[in-house]
C-alpha positions in Angstrom: 12.6 9.6 10.1 9.3 8.0 10.9 8.4 4.6 10.2 5.4 2.8 9.6 5.2 0.0 10.7 2.8 -3.5 10.1 1.1 -3.8 13.7 2.3 -7.6 15.0 -1.2 -8.7 15.9 -2.3 -8.2 12.2 -1.6 -10.2 9.6 -1.5 -8.6 5.6 -1.2 -9.8 2.7 -1.6 -8.3 -1.0 -2.3 -9.7 -4.8 -2.7 -8.1 -7.8 -6.5 -8.7 -9.0 -5.6 -7.2 -12.3 -3.6 -5.2 -13.8 -5.2 -1.9 -12.6 -5.8 -2.9 -9.0 -4.3 -4.6 -6.0 -6.1 -6.1 -3.1 -5.4 -6.1 0.6 -6.2 -9.1 2.7 -6.4 -8.0 6.4 -7.0 -10.1 9.4 -6.3 -10.2 13.0 -7.4 -13.2 15.5 -7.1 -13.9 19.3 -4.8 -16.6 19.8 -6.8 -16.5 23.1 -10.5 -16.8 21.9 -9.9 -16.9 18.6 -12.0 -14.5 18.3 -11.6 -12.1 15.0 -10.8 -8.5 15.0 -10.4 -7.9 11.9 -11.3 -9.6 8.6 -11.7 -7.1 5.4 -10.0 -6.8 1.8 -9.3 -3.7 0.5 -9.2 -2.3 -3.4 -6.1 -0.2 -3.6 -4.5 0.8 -7.0 -2.3 -1.5 -8.7 0.3 1.0 -8.6 1.1 0.6 -4.7 1.6 -2.9 -5.0 5.5 -3.5 -5.0 5.5 -0.4 -2.3 2.9 -3.0 0.1 4.5 -5.6 -0.6 7.6 -4.3 0.4 6.3 -3.2 3.6 4.9 -6.7 4.3 8.2 -8.3 3.9 10.2 -5.7 6.1 7.5 -5.0 8.5 8.1 -1.5 8.4 9.3 1.5 6.1 9.9 5.1 6.0 7.2 6.6 3.8 9.7 8.4 1.7 11.0 4.6 0.6 7.7 3.6 0.2 6.6 6.6 -2.3 9.9 6.1 -4.5 9.3 2.3 -4.7 5.8 3.7 -6.0 8.2 5.7 -8.6 9.8 3.0 -9.5 6.6 1.4 -10.6 5.6 4.0 -12.2 8.5 3.8 -14.0 8.3 0.7 -15.1 4.5 1.5 -16.6 6.0 4.4 -18.9 5.6 2.3 -22.2 1.7 1.5 -21.8 1.0 5.8 -20.8 3.6 7.2 -23.6 1.2 8.1 -25.6 -0.2 10.5 -23.2 -0.6 14.0 -23.1 2.1 15.5 -20.6 -0.8 16.9 -18.4 -2.7 13.1 -18.0 1.0 12.3 -17.4 0.7 14.8 -14.3 -2.1 14.2 -13.2 -1.9 10.9 -12.7 1.5 10.8 -10.9 -0.5 13.0 -8.7 -3.0 10.4 -8.1 -1.0 7.5 -7.6 1.0 9.5 -5.0 -2.5 10.1 -3.3 -2.9 6.9 -3.5 -0.2 5.4 -1.2 -1.0 8.5 1.3 -4.8 7.8 1.2 -4.2 4.0 1.9 -1.6 4.5 4.6 -3.8 6.7 6.8 -6.5 4.1 6.3 -4.3 1.5 7.7 -3.0 3.6 10.2 -6.3 4.7 11.9 -7.5 0.9 11.5 -4.7 0.2 14.1 -3.1 -2.3 10.7 -0.3 0.1 11.6 1.6 2.3 13.5 4.4 4.9 13.7 7.6 4.9 15.3 9.9 7.6 15.5 
């Protein structure tokens, strides 16, 4: 199965800004010229925080494993949304899955991640 891997030339870190938002810090500097190639921050939903943290720690992961981590994170947050209707819960779950997919696609297109078979 395919794995997403962090480009070893890019430094990636993540922190929570608040209960709803996580910030990814991305940086790449040439060791030869000290020129910065990448230096930006991405704001994303806090639900992907644990998955991104795991990817940073491991360096690579299967997308399905990252989705499972997001699902576990959502399970830990169920108490805060227990009064939401079933349709609201389903909509939130779909949105969270799409957030992880969109984030991974963005990082792939930006050469922060690459695919390994």
